C-alpha positions as CSV (number, residue, x, y, z in Angstrom):
1,M,103.1,115.0,121.7
2,S,101.3,111.4,121.1
3,T,97.8,111.3,121.0
4,V,97.3,107.4,122.1
5,Q,95.0,106.8,125.3
6,V,95.5,103.2,125.8
7,K,98.9,101.4,125.6
8,S,98.3,99.3,122.8
9,K,100.6,96.2,121.6
10,I,102.5,96.3,118.4
11,L,104.5,93.5,116.8
12,I,107.0,94.0,114.1
13,I,107.9,91.1,112.3
14,E,110.9,92.1,110.2
15,D,114.4,90.5,109.2
16,D,116.2,93.5,108.9
17,K,117.0,94.3,112.7
18,K,118.2,97.6,112.0
19,L,114.8,99.0,110.6
20,A,112.7,96.7,113.3
21,G,114.7,98.2,115.5
22,A,114.6,102.0,114.6
23,L,110.6,101.4,114.5
24,A,110.4,100.1,118.1
25,E,112.5,102.5,119.3
26,G,110.3,105.4,117.3
27,L,106.7,103.7,118.4
28,A,107.6,103.1,122.0
29,S,108.3,106.5,122.3
30,E,104.9,107.3,121.1
31,G,103.3,105.3,124.0
32,Y,103.1,101.8,122.4
33,D,104.2,98.3,123.7
34,V,106.2,96.7,121.4
35,N,108.1,93.7,120.6
36,S,109.9,92.6,117.1
37,A,110.9,88.9,115.9
38,S,112.9,88.7,112.7
39,T,111.2,85.4,111.2
40,A,108.0,84.0,110.8
41,E,108.1,81.0,113.2
42,E,109.2,83.7,116.2
43,G,106.0,85.9,115.0
44,F,103.8,83.4,115.1
45,F,105.0,82.6,118.9
46,L,104.4,86.1,119.7
47,I,101.2,86.4,118.0
48,H,99.5,83.8,120.0
49,S,101.1,84.4,123.3
50,E,101.5,88.2,123.2
51,H,98.0,88.8,121.4
52,P,98.9,92.2,119.9
53,D,96.8,94.6,118.6
54,L,98.2,95.3,115.6
55,L,100.9,93.7,113.2
56,I,103.9,95.7,110.9
57,L,104.6,92.9,109.0
58,D,107.2,92.6,106.1
59,L,106.3,90.5,103.4
60,S,110.6,89.4,102.4
61,L,110.8,87.3,105.6
62,P,113.6,84.1,105.1
63,Y,112.0,80.7,104.7
64,R,108.1,81.7,104.7
65,N,106.7,85.0,103.8
66,G,104.8,87.5,105.2
67,L,101.7,86.6,103.0
68,E,101.9,82.9,104.2
69,I,101.6,84.7,108.0
70,L,99.0,87.2,106.7
71,R,96.5,84.3,105.3
72,Q,97.3,82.3,108.2
73,V,96.1,84.6,110.5
74,R,93.1,85.6,108.5
75,R,92.1,82.0,108.5
76,E,92.4,81.7,112.5
77,G,90.3,84.8,112.8
78,L,92.6,86.4,114.8
79,D,91.3,90.1,116.1
80,V,94.5,91.7,115.1
81,R,95.1,95.2,112.5
82,V,97.9,94.6,109.9
83,V,99.9,96.9,108.0
84,V,101.9,95.4,105.1
85,L,105.8,96.5,104.8
86,T,107.3,95.9,101.1
87,S,109.6,96.9,99.0
88,H,107.2,95.0,96.1
89,N,105.1,98.0,95.9
90,T,103.2,97.2,92.7
91,V,99.8,97.6,92.1
92,G,99.4,94.0,91.9
93,D,101.3,93.3,95.0
94,R,99.0,96.0,97.1
95,V,96.0,94.0,95.6
96,E,97.3,90.9,96.7
97,G,98.2,92.1,99.9
98,L,94.9,93.5,100.5
99,Q,93.0,90.6,99.5
100,S,94.7,88.3,101.2
101,G,93.4,90.4,105.0
102,A,96.1,93.2,105.6
103,D,94.4,96.7,106.7
104,D,96.8,98.7,104.7
105,Y,99.8,98.7,102.9
106,L,103.1,100.8,102.9
107,G,105.6,100.5,100.2
108,K,109.6,100.8,101.3
109,P,111.3,103.3,101.5
110,F,108.6,104.8,103.6
111,S,108.7,107.6,106.3
112,F,108.2,106.9,109.8
113,P,105.3,109.8,110.1
114,E,103.3,108.2,107.7
115,L,103.6,104.9,109.3
116,S,102.8,106.4,112.8
117,A,99.5,108.0,111.3
118,R,98.3,104.6,109.5
119,V,99.0,102.7,112.7
120,Q,97.4,105.4,115.1
121,A,94.6,105.2,112.4
122,L,94.0,101.9,112.7
123,L,94.1,101.4,116.5
124,R,91.8,104.2,117.0
125,R,88.8,102.2,115.7
126,I,89.6,99.2,118.4
127,V,91.2,101.3,121.2
128,A,89.5,104.8,120.7
129,P,86.3,104.9,119.9
130,T,84.9,108.4,120.2
131,T,82.5,108.9,122.7
132,S,81.0,112.2,121.3
133,D,79.7,113.8,118.0
134,T,82.3,116.7,118.0
135,L,85.4,117.2,116.9
136,K,87.0,120.4,117.3
137,I,90.2,122.2,116.1
138,D,90.7,125.1,117.2
139,D,87.2,127.0,116.2
140,L,86.9,124.4,113.2
141,V,83.6,122.2,114.8
142,L,82.8,118.8,113.1
143,N,79.6,117.0,114.1
144,T,80.3,113.5,112.7
145,R,76.8,112.7,113.7
146,I,74.5,114.8,111.4
147,R,77.9,115.5,109.3
148,T,78.0,119.3,109.4
149,A,81.0,122.0,110.4
150,S,81.2,125.3,111.4
151,R,83.7,127.9,112.3
152,G,83.7,130.7,114.7
153,Q,79.8,130.2,114.3
154,V,79.8,130.1,110.9
155,E,78.3,127.3,109.3
156,I,80.5,125.5,106.3
157,D,78.5,124.5,103.3
158,L,80.5,121.3,102.4
159,T,79.9,118.3,100.0
160,G,80.0,114.8,101.0
161,R,83.4,114.3,100.0
162,E,84.3,118.0,101.3
163,F,83.2,116.4,104.8
164,D,85.0,113.3,104.4
165,L,88.1,114.7,103.7
166,L,87.7,116.9,106.4
167,L,87.0,114.3,108.9
168,Y,90.0,112.3,107.8
169,L,92.4,115.3,108.3
170,A,90.5,116.4,111.6
171,E,91.3,112.3,112.9
172,N,94.7,112.8,111.5
173,R,95.2,116.4,113.0
174,G,98.6,117.1,113.5
175,R,99.9,114.6,111.5
176,T,100.8,114.7,107.8
177,V,98.7,112.5,105.7
178,S,99.7,111.7,102.2
179,R,98.0,111.9,98.8
180,E,98.2,108.1,98.5
181,M,96.6,107.9,102.0
182,L,93.8,110.0,101.1
183,A,93.3,107.7,98.0
184,K,93.0,104.8,100.0
185,D,90.9,106.0,103.2
186,V,88.8,108.5,101.8
187,W,88.6,108.0,98.2
188,K,88.6,104.2,98.5
189,E,90.9,103.4,95.6
190,S,93.2,100.2,96.6
191,S,93.6,99.4,93.0
192,R,93.6,102.5,90.9
193,Y,96.3,102.1,88.2
194,T,96.5,105.9,87.3
195,P,96.7,108.2,90.6
196,L,94.2,110.6,92.0
197,D,96.9,113.5,92.7
198,N,95.0,116.3,91.0
199,V,91.4,115.1,91.9
200,I,92.7,115.3,95.5
201,D,94.9,118.7,94.9
202,V,91.5,119.9,93.5
203,Q,89.4,119.0,96.6
204,V,91.8,119.8,99.3
205,A,92.0,123.3,97.5
206,R,88.2,123.5,97.7
207,L,88.4,122.7,101.0
208,R,90.8,125.4,102.0
209,R,89.0,127.9,100.1
210,K,85.9,127.1,102.4
211,I,87.4,126.4,105.8
212,D,90.1,129.1,106.2
213,D,90.0,131.9,103.2
214,S,87.4,134.2,105.3
215,F,89.7,133.3,108.5
216,P,92.9,135.1,109.7
217,I,94.1,132.1,111.0
218,K,94.9,129.3,108.7
219,L,94.4,125.5,109.8
220,L,94.9,123.8,106.6
221,H,98.4,123.6,105.2
222,T,100.2,121.8,102.5
223,V,103.8,119.9,103.3
224,R,105.6,120.1,100.7
225,G,106.6,116.8,98.9
226,M,104.5,114.7,101.7
227,G,100.9,115.6,101.7
228,F,98.7,118.1,104.1
229,I,98.2,118.4,107.8
230,L,95.3,120.2,109.6
231,R,96.6,121.8,113.0
232,D,95.9,124.0,115.8
233,P,97.2,127.2,115.2
234,E,99.8,126.9,118.4
235,A,101.3,123.3,116.9
């Protein structure tokens, strides 16, 4: 079930019309107002006429590449989040995209659930700010103001990193988050040459012991080959 509360506008700038159509259909089914463009010129027109909240931007466009669009958007100071899609996914490519103003970077091929989770996380910052200090998943309760967690009235002793990890999983409840997403959004590593997979797996294992091992209902799960998910037991 979608958690989108406001009908945010998303513009897809992608010259592969089959891919653009599939993305538009998937995002529209989650409650977004979606439009698409196949060229930079059409994209610029829609950016200025429709004022989207978020761009999904392919870098390999005909005549004018996506980085040029991205840099122009940032030069104009437009208030729009940008997720870059590209088959060029080396460390250098990612660094260039992020330094040019991308908010997130996703290499092709990618899974739609991961793209959807990243879109939701970016839009949450502008359309769904929390009005409460508390996040609750079943009997797990996080207080984001004082950074504490408890389950079944039992306080859970977490390190700062463990709380950041749990908060990120809670904010993406019901959605699979990949190790790449955790490395970028929790560890803030966007240009590391060696993966953080082992470090992340160790931290997730420690967190799971703290929030699940003493309780009959398990909330934190591994999704083989994809990542991790924190979900309500009935989900």
